[in-house]
C-alpha positions as CSV (number, residue, x, y, z in Angstrom):
1,M,0.0,0.0,0.0
2,R,1.3,3.4,-0.9
3,R,2.2,5.5,2.2
4,K,-0.2,8.3,1.3
5,K,-3.2,5.9,1.7
6,L,-2.2,4.7,5.1
7,G,-4.0,7.5,6.9
8,N,-7.4,6.8,5.5
9,A,-6.8,3.0,5.8
10,T,-6.0,3.5,9.5
11,I,-9.3,5.4,10.1
12,V,-11.2,2.7,8.4
13,A,-9.4,0.1,10.4
14,L,-10.3,1.8,13.7
15,I,-14.0,1.5,12.8
16,V,-13.7,-2.1,11.6
17,I,-11.9,-3.0,14.8
18,N,-14.7,-1.4,16.8
19,V,-17.4,-3.4,15.0
20,A,-15.3,-6.6,15.3
21,L,-14.8,-6.1,19.1
22,W,-18.5,-5.6,19.5
23,L,-19.0,-9.0,17.7
24,F,-16.3,-11.0,19.5
25,F,-16.8,-9.5,22.9
26,P,-20.6,-8.9,22.9
27,P,-22.3,-7.2,25.8
28,I,-24.1,-9.1,28.5
29,D,-27.7,-9.7,27.7
30,D,-29.5,-8.6,30.8
31,H,-32.9,-9.3,29.2
32,R,-33.7,-5.7,29.0
33,E,-36.4,-4.8,26.6
34,N,-35.1,-4.4,23.0
35,F,-31.6,-5.5,23.9
36,H,-30.6,-6.2,20.4
37,I,-31.8,-2.8,19.1
38,Q,-29.7,-1.0,21.7
39,Y,-26.8,-3.3,20.9
40,L,-26.9,-2.2,17.3
41,G,-27.5,1.4,18.2
42,E,-24.4,1.5,20.4
43,V,-22.2,0.1,17.6
44,F,-23.2,3.1,15.5
45,S,-22.7,5.6,18.3
46,T,-19.3,4.4,19.3
47,S,-18.2,4.4,15.7
48,A,-19.3,8.1,15.5
49,L,-17.2,8.9,18.6
50,L,-14.1,7.3,17.1
51,L,-14.5,9.3,13.9
52,M,-15.0,12.5,15.9
53,A,-11.8,11.8,17.8
54,C,-10.0,11.3,14.5
55,N,-11.3,14.6,13.2
56,V,-10.0,16.4,16.3
57,L,-6.5,15.1,15.5
58,L,-6.8,16.1,11.8
59,S,-7.9,19.6,12.8
60,L,-4.6,20.1,14.6
61,R,-2.9,20.1,11.2
62,P,0.0,17.9,12.4
63,R,2.6,18.0,9.6
64,F,4.0,14.6,10.5
65,L,0.7,13.0,9.3
66,E,0.8,14.7,5.8
67,P,2.8,11.8,4.1
68,F,0.1,9.3,5.2
69,F,-2.7,11.2,3.6
70,G,-1.0,12.8,0.6
71,G,-0.9,16.4,2.0
72,L,-2.9,18.7,4.2
73,D,-5.5,19.3,1.5
74,Q,-6.2,15.5,1.4
75,M,-6.4,15.5,5.2
76,Y,-9.1,18.2,5.0
77,R,-11.0,16.0,2.5
78,T,-10.8,13.1,4.9
79,H,-12.0,15.5,7.7
80,K,-15.0,16.5,5.7
81,K,-15.9,12.9,4.8
82,N,-15.6,11.9,8.4
83,A,-17.9,14.7,9.4
84,I,-20.5,13.6,7.0
85,M,-20.2,10.0,8.2
86,V,-20.6,11.1,11.8
87,I,-23.9,12.8,10.9
88,V,-25.1,9.6,9.3
89,L,-24.0,7.4,12.2
90,V,-25.5,9.7,14.8
91,L,-28.8,10.0,13.0
92,T,-28.9,6.2,12.5
93,H,-28.1,5.7,16.2
94,F,-31.0,7.9,17.4
95,F,-33.4,6.4,14.9
96,I,-32.6,2.8,16.0
97,M,-32.8,3.8,19.7
98,S,-36.2,5.4,19.1
99,L,-37.5,2.2,17.6
100,G,-36.5,0.3,20.7
101,G,-38.2,2.8,23.0
102,A,-34.8,3.8,24.5
103,F,-35.1,7.3,23.3
104,S,-35.5,8.7,26.8
105,L,-32.4,10.8,26.4
106,G,-30.1,11.1,29.8
107,I,-31.0,11.7,27.9
108,S,-31.4,15.4,27.5
109,L,-27.7,15.4,26.9
110,G,-28.3,13.1,24.0
111,K,-30.8,15.6,22.5
112,I,-28.3,18.5,23.0
113,A,-25.5,16.5,21.4
114,L,-27.6,15.4,18.5
115,I,-29.1,18.8,17.6
116,G,-25.8,20.6,18.3
117,L,-23.7,18.2,16.2
118,L,-26.2,18.3,13.3
119,V,-26.6,22.1,13.3
120,S,-22.8,22.8,13.8
121,A,-21.7,20.2,11.3
122,M,-24.3,21.3,8.6
123,L,-23.2,24.9,8.9
124,A,-19.5,24.0,8.9
125,L,-19.9,21.8,5.9
126,A,-22.3,24.0,3.9
127,P,-19.7,26.2,2.3
128,R,-18.0,23.1,1.0
129,I,-21.2,21.5,-0.4
130,P,-22.3,22.5,-4.0
131,F,-25.6,24.2,-4.3
132,I,-26.2,24.2,-0.5
133,G,-23.2,26.5,0.2
134,A,-24.5,29.1,-2.3
135,G,-27.5,29.8,0.0
136,I,-25.4,30.0,3.2
137,N,-23.0,32.9,3.0
138,L,-20.9,32.5,6.2
139,K,-18.0,34.8,6.8
140,Y,-14.8,32.9,7.5
141,H,-14.6,33.9,11.2
142,Q,-18.3,32.8,11.5
143,W,-17.5,29.5,10.0
144,K,-14.5,29.0,12.2
145,F,-16.5,30.0,15.3
146,I,-19.2,27.5,14.5
147,H,-16.7,24.8,13.8
148,K,-15.4,25.1,17.4
149,F,-18.8,23.9,18.7
150,I,-18.4,20.5,17.1
151,G,-15.8,19.7,19.7
152,I,-18.0,20.9,22.5
153,F,-20.9,18.7,21.4
154,F,-18.4,15.8,21.1
155,I,-17.8,16.2,24.8
156,V,-21.6,16.5,25.4
157,A,-22.0,13.2,23.5
158,L,-19.5,11.5,25.8
159,L,-21.3,12.9,28.9
160,H,-24.6,11.5,27.4
161,M,-23.0,8.1,27.1
162,H,-21.9,8.1,30.7
163,R,-25.3,9.2,32.0
164,I,-27.4,6.4,30.5
165,Q,-27.4,2.7,31.3
166,N,-25.6,1.6,28.2
167,L,-24.3,-1.8,27.1
168,L,-20.8,-0.6,26.6
169,Q,-20.3,-0.8,30.4
170,T,-20.9,-4.6,30.2
171,T,-18.1,-5.3,27.7
172,P,-14.8,-4.1,29.1
173,V,-12.7,-4.8,26.0
174,V,-14.8,-2.7,23.8
175,Q,-15.2,0.0,26.6
176,I,-11.4,0.3,27.0
177,Y,-10.9,0.5,23.2
178,V,-13.6,3.1,22.6
179,L,-13.0,5.3,25.7
180,S,-9.2,5.4,25.3
181,I,-9.6,6.9,21.8
182,A,-12.6,9.1,22.7
183,Y,-10.8,10.5,25.8
184,S,-7.7,11.1,23.6
185,G,-9.9,13.1,21.3
186,E,-11.2,15.1,24.2
187,A,-7.7,15.9,25.4
188,L,-6.6,16.9,21.9
189,Y,-9.6,19.2,21.6
190,G,-8.6,20.9,24.9
191,Y,-5.0,21.2,23.6
192,K,-6.3,22.7,20.3
193,E,-8.4,25.3,21.9
194,L,-6.3,26.2,25.0
195,I,-2.7,25.4,24.4
196,Q,-1.9,25.2,20.7
197,P,-2.6,28.9,20.0
198,L,0.1,29.7,22.6
199,V,2.8,27.2,21.4
200,K,2.2,27.0,17.6
201,K,5.3,28.3,15.9
202,K,4.6,31.3,13.7
203,F,7.2,33.3,11.8
204,P,6.9,37.1,11.9
205,Y,7.2,38.9,8.5
206,I,6.8,42.4,7.1
207,V,4.9,43.2,3.9
208,Q,7.6,44.7,1.6
209,S,5.5,45.4,-1.5
210,V,2.0,44.8,-2.9
211,S,1.6,44.6,-6.6
212,R,-1.9,44.7,-8.1
213,L,-1.4,42.7,-11.3
214,N,-4.9,43.2,-12.7
215,G,-8.4,43.9,-11.4
216,T,-8.5,40.8,-9.1
217,V,-4.9,39.5,-8.5
218,I,-2.2,40.8,-6.3
219,E,1.3,39.6,-5.6
220,I,2.6,40.2,-2.0
221,S,6.2,40.2,-1.2
222,L,7.1,39.6,2.5
223,K,10.5,39.9,4.3
224,P,11.2,37.8,7.4
225,V,11.8,39.8,10.6
226,K,14.2,37.1,12.0
227,Q,14.0,33.5,10.9
228,A,12.6,32.7,7.5
229,L,10.0,30.0,6.9
230,S,11.4,26.7,5.7
231,H,9.3,25.4,2.8
232,L,9.5,23.3,-0.4
233,A,8.5,24.6,-3.8
234,G,4.8,24.3,-4.3
235,Q,3.8,24.2,-0.6
236,F,1.3,26.6,1.0
237,M,1.1,28.3,4.4
238,F,-1.3,30.1,6.7
239,I,-1.0,33.8,7.1
240,D,-2.6,36.5,9.3
241,F,-2.0,40.2,9.4
242,R,-1.6,42.2,12.7
243,G,-3.3,45.4,13.5
244,E,-6.5,44.9,11.5
245,K,-9.2,42.7,12.8
246,S,-10.7,41.9,9.4
247,L,-7.3,40.4,8.3
248,S,-6.4,38.7,11.6
249,E,-7.8,35.2,10.9
250,P,-5.2,32.8,9.5
251,H,-5.9,31.9,5.8
252,P,-4.0,29.4,3.6
253,F,-2.2,30.5,0.4
254,T,0.3,28.8,-1.9
255,I,3.8,30.2,-1.8
256,S,4.7,31.4,-5.3
257,S,8.4,32.2,-4.6
258,A,11.2,29.7,-4.8
259,P,12.4,28.2,-1.5
260,N,15.8,29.9,-1.7
261,S,14.3,33.3,-2.4
262,E,15.2,36.2,0.0
263,H,11.5,37.3,0.1
264,L,8.5,35.1,0.3
265,K,5.8,35.8,-2.3
266,L,2.1,35.1,-2.4
267,T,0.0,35.5,-5.6
268,I,-3.6,35.9,-4.5
269,K,-6.9,36.3,-6.4
270,A,-9.7,38.3,-4.8
271,S,-12.4,35.7,-4.7
272,G,-13.9,36.0,-1.3
273,D,-14.3,38.5,1.6
274,F,-10.8,38.1,3.0
275,T,-9.0,38.1,-0.3
276,Q,-11.0,41.1,-1.5
277,R,-10.0,43.0,1.6
278,L,-6.4,42.0,0.9
279,Y,-6.7,43.4,-2.6
280,D,-8.4,46.6,-1.5
281,S,-6.5,47.6,1.6
282,L,-3.2,45.7,2.1
283,E,-0.2,48.1,2.0
284,P,3.6,47.7,2.6
285,G,4.7,47.8,6.2
286,K,1.9,45.6,7.5
287,E,3.0,42.9,10.1
288,A,2.2,39.3,9.3
289,R,2.6,36.0,10.9
290,I,3.2,32.8,8.9
291,E,2.7,29.1,9.7
292,G,3.8,26.3,7.5
293,G,4.8,25.0,5.1
294,Y,2.1,22.5,4.3
295,G,1.3,20.2,1.3
296,M,3.0,17.5,-0.7
297,F,2.4,18.8,-4.2
298,N,6.0,18.2,-5.4
299,S,7.4,17.3,-8.8
300,K,10.9,16.4,-7.6
301,H,10.1,12.8,-6.7
302,A,8.2,12.1,-10.0
303,S,9.4,10.6,-13.2
304,S,11.5,12.4,-15.8
305,K,8.5,13.1,-18.1
306,Q,5.9,15.4,-16.7
307,V,2.8,17.4,-17.7
308,W,1.8,20.4,-15.6
309,I,-1.6,21.9,-16.0
310,A,-2.6,25.1,-14.3
311,G,-6.0,26.8,-14.4
312,G,-6.1,30.5,-13.6
313,I,-4.7,31.2,-10.1
314,G,-3.8,27.6,-9.9
315,I,-0.5,28.7,-11.5
316,T,0.9,29.6,-8.0
317,P,2.6,26.3,-7.1
318,F,4.0,26.0,-10.6
319,L,5.4,29.5,-10.3
320,S,7.3,28.3,-7.3
321,W,8.6,25.3,-9.2
322,V,9.6,27.5,-12.2
323,R,11.3,30.1,-10.0
324,G,13.2,27.3,-8.3
325,F,14.7,25.8,-11.5
326,G,18.1,27.4,-10.7
327,G,19.8,25.9,-13.8
328,A,19.1,23.4,-16.4
329,L,15.8,21.5,-15.9
330,E,16.5,17.8,-15.7
331,E,12.9,16.6,-16.3
332,T,11.0,17.1,-19.5
333,V,8.0,19.3,-18.7
334,D,5.0,20.3,-20.8
335,F,3.3,23.2,-19.0
336,F,-0.3,24.0,-20.0
337,L,-1.6,27.3,-18.7
338,T,-5.3,27.8,-19.3
339,V,-7.0,31.1,-18.7
340,R,-10.1,32.8,-20.2
341,V,-8.4,35.6,-22.1
342,P,-4.8,36.7,-22.8
343,E,-5.0,39.5,-20.2
344,E,-5.3,36.8,-17.5
345,A,-2.1,35.1,-18.5
346,L,0.0,36.6,-15.7
347,F,3.7,36.0,-15.5
348,L,3.9,35.2,-19.2
349,D,7.2,37.0,-19.7
350,E,8.7,35.0,-16.8
351,L,7.4,31.7,-18.1
352,E,8.6,32.5,-21.6
353,Q,12.0,33.3,-20.2
354,A,12.1,30.0,-18.3
355,Q,11.3,28.3,-21.6
356,S,14.1,30.0,-23.4
357,E,16.6,29.1,-20.7
358,N,15.5,25.5,-20.3
359,K,15.2,23.4,-23.4
360,N,13.2,20.7,-21.6
361,F,10.5,23.2,-20.5
362,H,7.7,23.6,-23.0
363,L,5.0,26.3,-22.4
364,H,1.5,25.8,-23.9
365,L,-1.1,28.6,-23.6
366,H,-4.8,27.9,-23.8
367,Y,-7.4,30.6,-23.9
368,S,-10.8,29.1,-23.1
369,N,-12.9,32.0,-24.6
370,R,-11.1,31.3,-27.9
371,D,-10.2,27.6,-27.7
372,G,-13.0,26.2,-25.6
373,R,-12.3,24.0,-22.6
374,L,-8.9,22.3,-22.2
375,T,-9.3,18.6,-22.8
376,L,-7.0,15.6,-22.8
377,E,-7.3,15.4,-26.6
378,K,-5.9,18.9,-26.9
379,I,-3.1,18.1,-24.4
380,V,-2.1,15.0,-26.3
381,Q,-2.1,17.0,-29.6
382,S,0.5,19.4,-28.1
383,S,2.6,17.1,-25.9
384,G,2.1,13.6,-27.2
385,V,0.9,10.5,-25.3
386,V,0.6,11.1,-21.6
387,S,0.1,7.6,-20.3
388,D,3.9,7.3,-19.5
389,K,4.1,10.7,-17.8
390,E,3.4,12.1,-14.4
391,I,0.5,14.6,-14.4
392,F,0.3,17.6,-12.1
393,L,-3.0,19.5,-11.9
394,C,-3.9,22.7,-10.0
395,G,-6.9,24.9,-10.7
396,P,-10.7,25.0,-10.3
397,L,-12.0,21.7,-9.0
398,P,-14.4,21.1,-12.0
399,M,-11.4,21.4,-14.4
400,T,-9.2,19.2,-12.2
401,L,-11.8,16.4,-11.8
402,S,-12.8,16.6,-15.5
403,L,-9.2,16.2,-16.7
404,K,-8.5,13.5,-14.1
405,S,-11.5,11.5,-15.3
406,Q,-10.4,11.8,-18.9
407,M,-6.9,10.6,-18.1
408,L,-8.1,7.7,-16.1
409,A,-10.4,6.7,-18.9
410,A,-7.4,6.9,-21.3
411,G,-5.4,4.5,-19.3
412,V,-3.2,6.9,-17.2
413,P,-2.5,5.2,-13.9
414,A,-4.2,6.9,-10.9
415,A,-0.8,6.9,-9.1
416,S,0.6,9.2,-11.9
417,I,-2.1,11.9,-11.5
418,H,-1.3,14.4,-8.8
419,Y,-3.5,17.4,-7.9
420,E,-3.7,19.9,-5.1
421,E,-7.3,20.5,-4.0
422,F,-7.2,24.1,-2.7
423,S,-11.0,24.4,-2.7
424,F,-11.0,23.6,1.1
425,R,-9.4,27.1,1.6
């Protein structure tokens, strides 16, 4: 198994082990009414607790876990899927318990946990769900505030479990397994809210320059106050700005400068409240704090034949790669940049210069207003067969998923397709 799949496999294993322990070490049948219904209901509820504990760990953004998921963006995908599964499991648990007449909620805590988890999770997930998110326009700080309550209702759910006469208490093996993980999740939640903000290492920077490249995109250059952030080409980081409340919440952005650059550069498109405020009001001299770097979108460990595909502002990790060439490019790269109109082809001079200096770097421009959508057929026409190449995609999620689907259908191995999903930002 590839290492980047071990994280998700471990979470699945935790749930499978939970179910297996309930089967091999069943609770004592005390002849209570609807024993088997309650038995099934507790299998669902304990599985939900385990997933919530896993999500608390993922929310800490531990960098050591990135290789086991394929990057922080993939960890966030797992976090979202876990949250959806928790909703399903909790609803199923309460439906099953109501069938057995055990819906006397100790029960009030169970009601609080159920309603609180559902409302908090739905609001937290809404911005990430197509169609639903369009009708719920939460500000980032509002989304973050609501997200904190999921951990609180996780604790309420545990209190509910202790206040009722449950079957878990009659099967010590399962009880030790479930509670050890659940209590660890509680402890991590306390650490996240109370201790991590005080100990998380952040690097102070000063905004050196702000260049508004067109009507929506800015490039920010930052200089370290003391120690510079250590990062790899293509990684992203979280940044917040001091002295202005509206810019004080940490947001993730891809680093577009090379790792060995004196200044750290961010290329940002105004596509939301925070980024619009950056575009409108950010000026040189502003103090910033940076945390990172995160992500495993890296071409250095790939094969010698590569295809890079950037859509719009998805050019940012590739800019970092190009700016980090340093000399002759060893790999053979076909770089496809797709934008709507020529005016949106930012950094074109820089890319063309990189092409002139590196014979293995081939730039292909695609203007969707003129050429239509970029397809695999058009890519093959310009770069040749891609089945023996490593593919790197970054851009709008519909474009990324469409091209990935076309490549898989054409026989490109899934392991050869790499993409950074920055829609979670």
